[in-house]
N, CA, C and O of each residue as an XYZ file, in Angstrom:
948
protein
N      77.357     94.808     91.540
C      77.614     93.605     90.762
C      76.853     92.448     91.378
O      77.078     92.094     92.536
N      75.977     91.874     90.627
C      75.166     90.780     91.147
C      75.985     89.522     91.254
O      76.820     89.238     90.396
N      75.746     88.759     92.321
C      76.519     87.542     92.548
C      75.787     86.352     91.964
O      74.581     86.199     92.160
N      76.513     85.506     91.246
C      75.975     84.273     90.704
C      75.942     83.240     91.810
O      76.991     82.928     92.374
N      74.759     82.684     92.151
C      74.668     81.747     93.269
C      75.458     80.475     93.054
O      75.671     79.726     94.007
N      75.910     80.197     91.813
C      76.672     78.984     91.568
C      78.159     79.264     91.481
O      78.940     78.380     91.127
N      78.554     80.475     91.798
C      79.964     80.820     91.762
C      80.470     81.012     93.161
O      79.704     81.029     94.125
N      81.787     81.157     93.264
C      82.411     81.272     94.576
C      81.912     82.465     95.346
O      81.684     82.371     96.552
N      81.733     83.617     94.660
C      81.367     84.830     95.382
C      79.973     84.736     95.986
O      79.692     85.398     96.986
N      79.079     83.911     95.389
C      77.709     83.918     95.829
C      77.330     82.788     96.748
O      76.168     82.692     97.144
N      78.271     81.920     97.109
C      77.912     80.732     97.881
C      77.681     81.054     99.345
O      78.611     81.488    100.024
N      76.457     80.854     99.862
C      76.182     81.122    101.277
C      76.728     80.025    102.158
O      77.031     78.924    101.697
N      76.848     80.341    103.425
C      77.392     79.382    104.372
C      76.272     78.506    104.911
O      75.678     78.818    105.943
N      75.986     77.426    104.226
C      75.008     76.465    104.679
C      75.515     75.076    104.390
O      76.269     74.858    103.442
N      75.089     74.125    105.226
C      75.543     72.763    105.058
C      75.068     72.192    103.727
O      75.787     71.418    103.094
N      73.859     72.569    103.296
C      73.313     72.041    102.066
C      74.094     72.486    100.850
O      74.076     71.814     99.819
N      74.791     73.632    100.959
C      75.557     74.147     99.836
C      76.988     73.660     99.844
O      77.691     73.802     98.844
N      77.440     73.086    100.953
C      78.850     72.738    101.092
C      79.334     71.832     99.981
O      80.415     72.052     99.435
N      78.547     70.805     99.627
C      78.955     69.873     98.596
C      79.025     70.564     97.242
O      79.959     70.346     96.471
N      78.015     71.410     96.955
C      77.987     72.118     95.692
C      79.178     73.050     95.572
O      79.823     73.096     94.524
N      79.480     73.793     96.626
C      80.603     74.717     96.596
C      81.905     73.960     96.393
O      82.784     74.397     95.650
N      82.017     72.833     97.055
C      83.236     72.029     96.963
C      83.503     71.606     95.533
O      84.636     71.714     95.063
N      82.488     71.127     94.827
C      82.674     70.637     93.476
C      82.779     71.776     92.468
O      83.463     71.654     91.452
N      82.096     72.888     92.754
C      82.050     73.985     91.796
C      83.268     74.894     91.865
O      83.775     75.309     90.822
N      83.744     75.209     93.034
C      84.785     76.226     93.149
C      86.028     75.766     93.910
O      86.956     76.548     94.113
N      86.047     74.515     94.326
C      87.204     74.026     95.082
C      87.797     72.773     94.429
O      87.918     71.734     95.079
N      88.166     72.868     93.147
C      88.702     71.695     92.457
C      90.075     71.276     92.976
O      90.512     70.151     92.735
N      90.748     72.163     93.677
C      92.086     71.874     94.203
C      92.037     71.591     95.692
O      92.969     71.921     96.425
N      90.945     70.979     96.143
C      90.729     70.801     97.580
C      91.855     70.022     98.253
O      92.251     70.354     99.370
N      92.369     69.000     97.596
C      93.422     68.200     98.218
C      94.637     69.064     98.544
O      95.168     69.007     99.653
N      95.072     69.860     97.575
C      96.194     70.771     97.813
C      95.823     71.828     98.846
O      96.608     72.145     99.740
N      94.619     72.366     98.709
C      94.172     73.421     99.627
C      94.125     72.936    101.073
O      94.499     73.668    101.990
N      93.667     71.705    101.274
C      93.631     71.167    102.638
C      95.043     71.007    103.202
O      95.273     71.243    104.389
N      95.984     70.607    102.348
C      97.371     70.484    102.809
C      97.927     71.839    103.215
O      98.588     71.965    104.245
N      97.654     72.853    102.400
C      98.117     74.206    102.715
C      97.412     74.744    103.958
O      98.016     75.448    104.767
N      96.129     74.406    104.103
C      95.369     74.824    105.281
C      95.989     74.223    106.540
O      96.119     74.909    107.554
N      96.374     72.942    106.481
C      97.000     72.282    107.628
C      98.333     72.937    107.966
O      98.668     73.108    109.138
N      99.091     73.302    106.938
C     100.356     73.997    107.169
C     100.119     75.335    107.874
O     100.802     75.668    108.842
N      99.147     76.089    107.376
C      98.834     77.387    107.979
C      98.348     77.249    109.415
O      98.679     78.066    110.275
N      97.552     76.198    109.668
C      97.059     75.970    111.019
C      98.212     75.662    111.974
O      98.224     76.118    113.118
N      99.177     74.882    111.488
C     100.343     74.573    112.313
C     101.170     75.814    112.609
O     101.606     76.026    113.741
N     101.385     76.644    111.570
C     102.145     77.882    111.756
C     101.440     78.814    112.729
O     102.081     79.502    113.524
N     100.108     78.829    112.658
C      99.335     79.675    113.569
C      99.406     79.150    115.000
O      99.592     79.917    115.944
N      99.256     77.840    115.148
C      99.220     77.232    116.478
C     100.538     77.403    117.226
O     100.546     77.712    118.418
N     101.643     77.202    116.529
C     102.941     77.184    117.202
C     103.706     78.506    117.114
O     104.726     78.678    117.781
N     103.220     79.432    116.298
C     103.976     80.682    116.144
C     103.100     81.926    116.278
O     103.285     82.724    117.198
N     102.146     82.089    115.360
C     101.412     83.349    115.304
C     100.475     83.552    116.489
O     100.453     84.629    117.085
N      99.704     82.525    116.831
C      98.751     82.672    117.924
C      99.435     82.928    119.268
O      98.983     83.797    120.013
N     100.516     82.199    119.610
C     101.210     82.513    120.867
C     101.727     83.948    120.900
O     101.680     84.604    121.941
N     102.223     84.437    119.756
C     102.699     85.821    119.709
C     101.541     86.798    119.899
O     101.674     87.812    120.584
N     100.405     86.476    119.281
C      99.235     87.346    119.418
C      98.742     87.374    120.860
O      98.350     88.427    121.362
N      98.759     86.225    121.527
C      98.351     86.172    122.927
C      99.290     87.002    123.790
O      98.842     87.707    124.694
N     100.579     86.924    123.520
C     101.564     87.720    124.268
C     101.329     89.209    124.027
O     101.409     90.022    124.947
N     101.038     89.547    122.776
C     100.758     90.932    122.399
C      99.561     91.469    123.188
O      99.601     92.588    123.700
N      98.496     90.666    123.284
C      97.295     91.080    124.017
C      97.596     91.214    125.506
O      97.117     92.138    126.163
N      98.397     90.281    126.033
C      98.705     90.284    127.464
C      99.571     91.479    127.858
O      99.426     92.011    128.958
N     100.459     91.898    126.981
C     101.421     92.948    127.321
C     100.978     94.358    126.940
O     101.590     95.338    127.366
N      99.932     94.461    126.151
C      99.504     95.793    125.697
C      98.093     96.090    126.180
O      97.228     95.218    126.108
N      97.841     97.291    126.667
C      96.495     97.663    127.118
C      95.549     97.843    125.939
O      95.977     98.049    124.803
N      94.267     97.760    126.230
C      93.261     97.852    125.182
C      93.318     99.148    124.402
O      93.151     99.134    123.183
N      93.552    100.279    125.076
C      93.572    101.570    124.378
C      94.723    101.635    123.384
O      94.614    102.286    122.345
N      95.842    100.950    123.705
C      96.980    100.923    122.785
C      96.620    100.151    121.523
O      96.917    100.593    120.413
N      95.969     98.978    121.696
C      95.596     98.169    120.541
C      94.560     98.886    119.679
O      94.586     98.779    118.453
N      93.649     99.617    120.323
C      92.669    100.391    119.553
C      93.366    101.481    118.746
O      92.986    101.760    117.609
N      94.384    102.092    119.338
C      95.144    103.108    118.620
C      95.863    102.527    117.411
O      95.881    103.130    116.338
N      96.455    101.347    117.593
C      97.122    100.663    116.474
C      96.113    100.331    115.395
O      96.370    100.525    114.207
N      94.949     99.823    115.822
C      93.864     99.527    114.879
C      93.505    100.765    114.057
O      93.379    100.701    112.834
N      93.346    101.882    114.748
C      92.934    103.114    114.080
C      93.978    103.605    113.091
O      93.643    104.028    111.985
N      95.235    103.549    113.488
C      96.308    104.018    112.604
C      96.383    103.155    111.347
O      96.461    103.674    110.233
N      96.360    101.835    111.532
C      96.436    100.926    110.394
C      95.227    101.088    109.477
O      95.358    101.051    108.254
N      94.058    101.266    110.073
C      92.856    101.463    109.272
C      92.920    102.780    108.510
O      92.497    102.861    107.357
N      93.451    103.807    109.161
C      93.553    105.111    108.521
C      94.467    105.057    107.303
O      94.156    105.644    106.266
N      95.577    104.365    107.422
C      96.524    104.239    106.303
C      95.861    103.549    105.113
O      96.092    103.913    103.960
N      95.027    102.539    105.414
C      94.413    101.767    104.334
C      93.232    102.486    103.676
O      92.636    101.960    102.735
N      92.888    103.684    104.164
C      91.884    104.480    103.469
C      92.405    104.912    102.097
O      91.618    105.174    101.187
N      93.734    104.987    101.949
C      94.334    105.445    100.684
C      94.053    104.459     99.553
O      93.449    104.850     98.553
N      94.471    103.178     99.671
C      94.136    102.243     98.586
C      92.641    101.991     98.466
O      92.153    101.681     97.379
N      91.906    102.120     99.573
C      90.460    101.932     99.508
C      89.813    103.013     98.648
O      88.937    102.725     97.833
N      90.244    104.246     98.832
C      89.714    105.350     98.033
C      90.091    105.174     96.565
O      89.282    105.430     95.673
N      91.318    104.737     96.323
C      91.779    104.512     94.942
C      90.927    103.448     94.260
O      90.501    103.621     93.118
N      90.680    102.345     94.970
C      89.858    101.285     94.384
C      88.413    101.732     94.199
O      87.742    101.309     93.259
N      87.939    102.588     95.097
C      86.603    103.141     94.925
C      86.490    103.913     93.617
O      85.497    103.796     92.900
N      87.515    104.703     93.314
C      87.541    105.456     92.052
C      87.562    104.509     90.855
O      86.840    104.719     89.880
N      88.387    103.473     90.929
C      88.492    102.514     89.821
C      87.182    101.770     89.599
O      86.887    101.341     88.483
N      86.390    101.616     90.670
C      85.102    100.935     90.565
C      83.984    101.877     90.138
O      82.860    101.440     89.889
N      84.288    103.165     90.055
C      83.254    104.139     89.734
C      82.387    104.485     90.925
O      81.329    105.095     90.774
N      82.834    104.096     92.110
C      82.095    104.382     93.344
C      82.649    105.678     93.933
O      83.410    105.653     94.901
N      82.268    106.795     93.349
C      82.841    108.077     93.740
C      82.391    108.509     95.136
O      83.129    109.179     95.858
N      81.184    108.120     95.501
C      80.705    108.453     96.840
C      81.543    107.738     97.893
O      81.939    108.338     98.893
N      81.812    106.450     97.665
C      82.640    105.690     98.599
C      84.057    106.217     98.657
O      84.645    106.304     99.735
N      84.614    106.572     97.500
C      85.966    107.117     97.454
C      86.045    108.436     98.212
O      87.021    108.697     98.915
N      85.014    109.267     98.069
C      84.977    110.538     98.794
C      84.871    110.331    100.289
O      85.486    111.054    101.073
N      84.076    109.325    100.686
C      83.925    108.984    102.104
C      85.279    108.572    102.696
O      85.664    109.047    103.764
N      85.996    107.684    101.995
C      87.296    107.219    102.484
C      88.311    108.356    102.541
O      89.108    108.449    103.475
N      88.270    109.219    101.529
C      89.187    110.365    101.506
C      88.902    111.314    102.661
O      89.820    111.835    103.295
N      87.631    111.530    102.922
C      87.250    112.394    104.042
C      87.731    111.838    105.372
O      88.243    112.583    106.208
N      87.570    110.535    105.574
C      88.044    109.911    106.809
C      89.559    110.054    106.926
O      90.081    110.339    108.004
N      90.253    109.856    105.824
C      91.713    109.975    105.833
C      92.158    111.380    106.247
O      93.037    111.537    107.094
N      91.549    112.387    105.647
C      91.949    113.769    105.923
C      91.631    114.170    107.368
O      92.449    114.804    108.034
N      90.448    113.799    107.844
C      90.043    114.178    109.199
C      90.894    113.470    110.246
O      91.406    114.102    111.171
N      91.042    112.149    110.096
C      91.769    111.389    111.118
C      93.277    111.627    111.064
O      93.963    111.488    112.076
N      93.794    111.984    109.891
C      95.226    112.260    109.782
C      95.596    113.595    110.413
O      96.756    113.823    110.756
N      94.617    114.470    110.566
C      94.871    115.795    111.144
C      94.296    115.878    112.564
O      95.041    115.875    113.544
N      92.985    115.951    112.661
C      92.348    116.061    113.974
C      92.518    114.800    114.815
O      92.474    114.853    116.044
N      92.711    113.677    114.150
C      92.845    112.407    114.864
C      94.273    112.029    115.190
O      94.553    110.871    115.499
N      95.180    112.990    115.125
C      96.578    112.750    115.497
C      97.194    111.589    114.706
O      97.617    110.581    115.273
N      97.231    111.760    113.389
C      97.808    110.768    112.472
C      97.020    109.460    112.470
O      97.548    108.408    112.108
N      95.760    109.535    112.876
C      94.901    108.361    112.819
C      94.777    107.602    114.122
O      94.051    106.610    114.185
N      95.460    108.036    115.157
C      95.377    107.334    116.441
C      93.954    107.378    116.992
O      93.475    106.416    117.591
N      93.294    108.508    116.779
C      91.910    108.674    117.216
C      90.997    108.690    115.990
O      91.319    109.320    114.982
N      89.874    108.008    116.074
C      88.914    108.003    114.973
C      87.916    109.135    115.190
O      86.787    108.917    115.629
N      88.356    110.334    114.875
C      87.519    111.514    115.045
C      86.436    111.564    113.966
O      85.344    112.083    114.197
N      86.744    111.025    112.795
C      85.832    111.113    111.649
C      84.481    110.473    111.924
O      83.469    110.912    111.377
N      84.446    109.444    112.762
C      83.179    108.760    113.030
C      82.165    109.677    113.705
O      80.959    109.443    113.622
N      82.653    110.722    114.373
C      81.760    111.673    115.030
C      81.350    112.807    114.094
O      80.633    113.726    114.490
N      81.818    112.729    112.845
C      81.481    113.742    111.834
C      80.712    113.097    110.689
O      80.802    113.533    109.541
N      79.956    112.056    111.015
C      79.143    111.325    110.045
C      79.992    110.654    108.963
O      79.541    110.451    107.836
N      81.230    110.313    109.331
C      82.104    109.562    108.429
C      82.463    108.255    109.134
O      83.586    108.069    109.604
N      81.494    107.368    109.194
C      81.662    106.109    109.908
C      82.663    105.200    109.196
O      82.793    105.256    107.973
N      83.373    104.361    109.961
C      84.290    103.407    109.323
C      83.520    102.398    108.479
O      82.442    101.951    108.869
N      84.064    102.047    107.344
C      83.451    101.075    106.441
C      84.485    100.029    106.066
O      85.674    100.193    106.341
N      84.032     98.963    105.440
C      84.959     97.946    104.947
C      85.783     98.531    103.805
O      85.242     99.173    102.904
N      87.085     98.306    103.847
C      87.957     98.853    102.826
C      87.831     98.094    101.506
O      87.593     96.886    101.482
N      87.997     98.829    100.420
C      87.992     98.227     99.086
C      89.398     97.758     98.732
O      90.380     98.407     99.091
N      89.497     96.632     98.027
C      90.789     96.153     97.551
C      90.701     95.870     96.063
O      89.623     95.958     95.475
N      91.828     95.531     95.448
C      91.842     95.381     93.992
C      91.099     94.124     93.546
O      90.601     94.068     92.422
N      91.019     93.114     94.418
C      90.221     91.940     94.096
C      88.762     92.315     93.899
O      88.106     91.813     92.986
N      88.245     93.207     94.762
C      86.877     93.693     94.620
C      86.720     94.505     93.341
O      85.698     94.424     92.660
N      87.751     95.292     93.023
C      87.711     96.088     91.794
C      87.636     95.190     90.569
O      86.859     95.456     89.652
N      88.437     94.128     90.545
C      88.387     93.188     89.431
C      87.011     92.542     89.318
O      86.516     92.316     88.214
N      86.395     92.247     90.458
C      85.056     91.656     90.456
C      84.045     92.620     89.841
O      83.190     92.212     89.055
N      84.148     93.902     90.202
C      83.257     94.912     89.643
C      83.481     95.049     88.142
O      82.541     95.328     87.398
N      84.707     94.857     87.697
C      85.025     94.920     86.269
C      84.567     93.676     85.507
O      84.679     93.616     84.283
N      84.058     92.697     86.228
C      83.526     91.512     85.576
C      84.441     90.310     85.551
O      84.125     89.317     84.895
N      85.570     90.367     86.247
C      86.493     89.231     86.291
C      85.920     88.169     87.227
O      85.580     88.470     88.371
N      85.812     86.942     86.753
C      85.242     85.877     87.575
C      86.203     85.478     88.691
O      87.410     85.702     88.598
N      85.654     84.887     89.738
C      86.443     84.545     90.918
C      87.476     83.470     90.643
O      88.590     83.529     91.164
N      87.120     82.498     89.836
C      88.029     81.386     89.609
C      88.020     80.422     90.779
O      87.238     80.598     91.713
N      88.870     79.406     90.749
C      88.885     78.393     91.813
C      89.278     78.980     93.166
O      90.056     79.930     93.257
N      88.717     78.385     94.200
C      89.096     78.716     95.566
C      90.528     78.250     95.809
O      90.933     77.194     95.324
N      91.292     79.038     96.559
C      92.681     78.715     96.851
C      92.994     79.000     98.305
O      92.385     79.877     98.918
N      93.944     78.259     98.858
C      94.479     78.574    100.183
C      95.956     78.887     99.989
O      96.734     78.026     99.580
N      96.335     80.122    100.284
C      97.704     80.567    100.095
C      98.522     80.344    101.368
O      97.974     80.408    102.468
N      99.824     80.084    101.233
C     100.656     79.938    102.428
C     100.650     81.222    103.258
O     100.879     82.311    102.733
N     100.393     81.085    104.529
C     100.349     82.180    105.507
C      99.164     83.125    105.269
O      98.451     83.460    106.215
N      98.946     83.554    104.039
C      97.883     84.510    103.741
C      96.493     83.911    103.897
O      95.542     84.629    104.207
N      96.364     82.600    103.687
C      95.092     81.927    103.928
C      94.141     81.914    102.751
O      94.586     81.895    101.604
N      92.814     81.923    103.011
C      91.796     81.774    101.971
C      91.888     82.856    100.900
O      92.131     84.026    101.193
N      91.686     82.433     99.650
C      91.714     83.356     98.530
C      91.015     82.689     97.350
O      90.399     81.635     97.505
N      91.107     83.289     96.197
C      90.691     82.663     94.948
C      91.638     83.153     93.861
O      92.515     83.978     94.119
N      91.462     82.647     92.652
C      92.409     82.977     91.593
C      92.419     84.469     91.293
O      93.477     85.052     91.056
N      91.242     85.085     91.304
C      91.149     86.517     91.037
C      91.832     87.338     92.124
O      92.617     88.237     91.825
N      91.534     87.028     93.397
C      92.109     87.791     94.502
C      93.611     87.561     94.625
O      94.352     88.459     95.024
N      94.057     86.351     94.278
C      95.489     86.072     94.296
C      96.213     86.916     93.255
O      97.298     87.435     93.516
N      95.614     87.052     92.078
C      96.202     87.899     91.043
C      96.229     89.365     91.421
O      97.029     90.136     90.892
N      95.345     89.753     92.346
C      95.267     91.153     92.775
C      96.279     91.492     93.862
O      96.493     92.666     94.165
N      96.906     90.470     94.453
C      97.827     90.695     95.573
C      98.952     91.681     95.229
O      99.222     92.577     96.029
N      99.627     91.553     94.061
C     100.702     92.512     93.756
C     100.221     93.961     93.720
O     100.924     94.859     94.183
N      99.030     94.192     93.175
C      98.492     95.555     93.123
C      98.178     96.043     94.530
O      98.474     97.187     94.875
N      97.579     95.177     95.342
C      97.300     95.558     96.731
C      98.591     95.889     97.474
O      98.632     96.807     98.293
N      99.645     95.129     97.176
C     100.935     95.365     97.828
C     101.496     96.739     97.444
O     101.958     97.490     98.303
N     101.452     97.058     96.147
C     102.041     98.311     95.679
C     101.188     99.535     95.992
O     101.687    100.659     95.936
N      99.920     99.342     96.319
C      99.091    100.478     96.706
C      98.996    100.630     98.222
O      98.344    101.548     98.719
N      99.643     99.734     98.948
C      99.683     99.801    100.412
C     100.789    100.775    100.832
O     101.961    100.522    100.552
N     100.444    101.872    101.490
C     101.464    102.860    101.883
C     102.598    102.267    102.720
O     103.712    102.791    102.706
N     102.329    101.187    103.444
C     103.378    100.583    104.274
C     104.536    100.063    103.421
O     105.662     99.944    103.904
N     104.260     99.758    102.167
C     105.297     99.255    101.256
C     106.387    100.293    101.037
O     107.531     99.945    100.748
N     106.039    101.557    101.174
C     106.970    102.634    100.820
C     107.697    103.234    102.019
O     108.282    104.312    101.920
N     107.659    102.541    103.136
C     108.459    102.977    104.285
C     109.912    102.618    103.996
O     110.239    101.441    103.841
N     110.776    103.610    103.924
C     112.176    103.390    103.530
C     113.003    102.719    104.618
O     113.882    101.905    104.335
N     112.715    103.068    105.848
C     113.497    102.530    106.955
C     113.067    101.087    107.213
O     111.962    100.840    107.695
N     113.938    100.146    106.893
C     113.581     98.727    106.941
C     113.121     98.270    108.326
O     112.086     97.610    108.420
N     113.846     98.591    109.408
C     113.363     98.176    110.739
C     111.966     98.707    111.051
O     111.143     98.005    111.637
N     111.707     99.958    110.653
C     110.387    100.546    110.881
C     109.327     99.817    110.062
O     108.242     99.515    110.560
N     109.653     99.537    108.797
C     108.712     98.816    107.937
C     108.373     97.447    108.526
O     107.209     97.053    108.582
N     109.409     96.732    108.963
C     109.186     95.396    109.537
C     108.358     95.461    110.812
O     107.504     94.608    111.058
N     108.624     96.485    111.620
C     107.868     96.658    112.866
C     106.400     96.945    112.583
O     105.512     96.388    113.228
N     106.152     97.819    111.613
C     104.773     98.175    111.265
C     104.029     96.970    110.717
O     102.875     96.735    111.073
N     104.684     96.208    109.853
C     104.024     95.022    109.272
C     103.772     93.961    110.346
O     102.723     93.317    110.352
N     104.733     93.783    111.248
C     104.556     92.814    112.333
C     103.404     93.233    113.242
O     102.600     92.400    113.662
N     103.331     94.525    113.540
C     102.237     95.034    114.369
C     100.892     94.826    113.685
O      99.895     94.508    114.334
N     100.877     95.010    112.362
C      99.645     94.817    111.601
C      99.170     93.369    111.668
O      97.986     93.104    111.876
N     100.108     92.432    111.490
C      99.765     91.004    111.526
C      99.300     90.598    112.915
O      98.275     89.932    113.061
N     100.059     91.003    113.947
C      99.701     90.633    115.318
C      98.367     91.235    115.738
O      97.564     90.585    116.407
N      98.142     92.471    115.341
C      96.893     93.127    115.710
C      95.701     92.440    115.045
O      94.658     92.244    115.668
N      95.870     92.081    113.781
C      94.799     91.375    113.068
C      94.517     90.028    113.712
O      93.361     89.661    113.920
N      95.592     89.282    114.031
C      95.403     87.956    114.645
C      94.763     88.076    116.026
O      93.918     87.259    116.393
N      95.159     89.079    116.783
C      94.577     89.283    118.107
C      93.091     89.598    118.015
O      92.307     89.150    118.852
N      92.701     90.361    117.010
C      91.290     90.715    116.841
C      90.431     89.509    116.457
O      89.220     89.507    116.680
N      91.059     88.492    115.882
C      90.314     87.314    115.443
C      90.111     86.289    116.552
O      89.254     85.413    116.433
N      90.878     86.385    117.615
C      90.805     85.365    118.665
C      89.415     85.212    119.292
O      88.993     84.081    119.536
N      88.693     86.291    119.560
C      87.359     86.109    120.149
C      86.382     85.370    119.229
O      85.390     84.810    119.696
N      86.663     85.371    117.922
C      85.758     84.744    116.962
C      85.942     83.233    116.881
O      85.107     82.537    116.303
N      87.028     82.723    117.454
C      87.339     81.302    117.329
C      86.296     80.403    117.981
O      86.124     79.251    117.582
N      85.606     80.930    118.982
C      84.592     80.125    119.671
C      83.430     79.766    118.752
O      82.702     78.808    119.013
N      83.253     80.531    117.677
C      82.147     80.279    116.765
C      82.451     79.252    115.692
O      81.575     78.925    114.891
N      83.681     78.734    115.656
C      84.068     77.762    114.633
C      83.521     76.387    115.002
O      83.772     75.888    116.099
N      82.778     75.781    114.088
C      82.192     74.465    114.335
C      82.447     73.543    113.146
O      82.699     74.002    112.032
N      82.375     72.230    113.399
C      82.488     71.245    112.332
C      83.869     71.219    111.699
O      84.871     71.497    112.358
N      83.914     70.886    110.427
C      85.150     70.816    109.653
C      85.726     72.222    109.510
O      85.136     73.069    108.840
N      86.868     72.472    110.134
C      87.440     73.820    110.130
C      87.770     74.295    108.721
O      87.621     75.477    108.411
N      88.214     73.382    107.873
C      88.549     73.758    106.492
C      87.306     74.277    105.775
O      87.340     75.334    105.145
N      86.211     73.530    105.873
C      84.959     73.931    105.239
C      84.432     75.218    105.862
O      83.932     76.091    105.152
N      84.541     75.343    107.178
C      84.065     76.550    107.865
C      84.789     77.788    107.335
O      84.152     78.788    107.004
N      86.120     77.721    107.254
C      86.897     78.864    106.777
C      86.606     79.154    105.307
O      86.525     80.313    104.899
N      86.452     78.097    104.518
C      86.174     78.284    103.092
C      84.831     78.987    102.897
O      84.735     79.964    102.154
N      83.796     78.480    103.570
C      82.467     79.052    103.405
C      82.393     80.473    103.963
O      81.722     81.335    103.395
N      83.081     80.709    105.070
C      83.105     82.058    105.643
C      83.761     83.036    104.678
O      83.308     84.169    104.518
N      84.833     82.583    104.039
C      85.526     83.432    103.064
C      84.621     83.733    101.867
O      84.520     84.881    101.436
N      83.968     82.708    101.336
C      83.098     82.890    100.179
C      81.991     83.896    100.467
O      81.721     84.788     99.662
N      81.362     83.743    101.617
C      80.260     84.639    101.968
C      80.757     86.055    102.236
O      80.109     87.028    101.851
N      81.897     86.167    102.890
C      82.448     87.489    103.196
C      82.808     88.247    101.921
O      82.529     89.441    101.808
N      83.430     87.555    100.957
C      83.798     88.219     99.707
C      82.550     88.641     98.935
O      82.517     89.711     98.328
N      81.540     87.800     98.966
C      80.282     88.147     98.321
C      79.695     89.413     98.940
O      79.216     90.295     98.227
N      79.734     89.497    100.248
C      79.221     90.658    100.976
C      79.987     91.926    100.592
O      79.386     92.969    100.338
N      81.319     91.826    100.552
C      82.146     92.992    100.256
C      81.979     93.466     98.817
O      81.867     94.665     98.560
N      81.962     92.528     97.888
C      81.859     92.885     96.474
C      80.531     93.577     96.180
O      80.460     94.480     95.346
N      79.488     93.145     96.871
C      78.163     93.741     96.675
C      77.891     94.892     97.633
O      76.759     95.365     97.735
N      78.941     95.347     98.345
C      78.797     96.452     99.300
C      77.679     96.210    100.306
O      76.931     97.121    100.662
N      77.582     94.950    100.758
C      76.602     94.597    101.770
C      75.216     94.328    101.239
O      74.324     93.963    102.006
N      75.006     94.499     99.934
C      73.686     94.284     99.341
C      73.635     92.889     98.726
O      73.806     92.718     97.519
N      73.394     91.891     99.587
C      73.356     90.503     99.145
C      71.909     90.052     99.054
O      71.158     90.131    100.026
N      71.531     89.581     97.883
C      70.150     89.165     97.677
C      69.867     87.868     98.420
O      70.742     87.013     98.562
N      68.628     87.736     98.893
C      68.193     86.517     99.567
C      68.090     85.401     98.539
O      67.358     85.519     97.556
N      68.833     84.306     98.771
C      68.836     83.206     97.817
C      67.965     82.048     98.288
O      68.110     80.929     97.796
N      67.056     82.302     99.241
C      66.193     81.244     99.767
C      65.343     80.666     98.641
O      64.681     81.393     97.901
N      65.378     79.347     98.532
C      64.586     78.687     97.505
C      65.273     78.594     96.167
O      64.717     78.032     95.223
N      66.486     79.140     96.063
C      67.193     79.166     94.796
C      67.574     77.776     94.324
O      67.507     77.468     93.134
N      67.980     76.928     95.288
C      68.394     75.575     94.937
C      67.254     74.799     94.299
O      67.435     74.117     93.290
N      66.035     74.919     94.922
C      64.908     74.190     94.416
C      64.555     74.634     93.008
O      64.234     73.810     92.152
N      64.618     75.975     92.762
C      64.301     76.486     91.453
C      65.319     76.010     90.418
O      64.956     75.670     89.292
N      66.596     75.987     90.807
C      67.646     75.550     89.879
C      67.463     74.095     89.509
O      67.638     73.706     88.354
N      67.098     73.273     90.528
C      66.922     71.853     90.256
C      65.748     71.633     89.315
O      65.807     70.777     88.432
N      64.666     72.416     89.504
C      63.497     72.256     88.669
C      63.764     72.680     87.227
O      63.181     72.140     86.287
N      64.663     73.665     87.072
C      64.930     74.173     85.729
C      66.042     73.408     85.026
O      66.338     73.652     83.856
N      66.648     72.487     85.749
C      67.669     71.668     85.127
C      69.061     72.212     85.226
O      69.983     71.646     84.638
N      69.255     73.312     85.965
C      70.583     73.905     86.103
C      71.236     73.457     87.398
O      72.364     73.855     87.691
């Protein structure tokens, strides 16, 4: 699916594009900034301290095992979305990783599949499926706790929830523990990236999200948009 350079999915992370992206896909910026500030506060005083404690108390091999198990579980909805997108090769790849790591990898603790030419890939979600089906991104949004999103991806959240195997864990304490581990592990993995954040944090997160979604929707095949702005201005668009 080709990305429109004037839409949310196609906006690259450059200072020259920041104003255009803001006016084109962030019409609710005032609300979004308020929600962003709320999320930053929740992260600063609650989530980040917990993630730091998690890193301090758990050895690296344990966190890698948690990473592998959580990633293995998410091969299921990824394969399903691959089928819905008509990406049968990708769906087969995800299914193969699931079968190998669930058996030889001790329920996914070990990523054995990577040594069998089944390398880990970015998982597919229903927001990506909707994009492949031609649904436009809509306005940029910042959701409470969940963070950056857009109207299309927000609408996909219920489907992602119901296709997530963790949703069907019957034992409530176990379900809560697994979800908490998933959140803490994700937050811990993001901490090393914080050093790269520069300038307006709101704009940085917004642009990073836009570019990342564009990358995922196009399966890493993002066209070079160098010179696109000049051509658009000359053509009157």
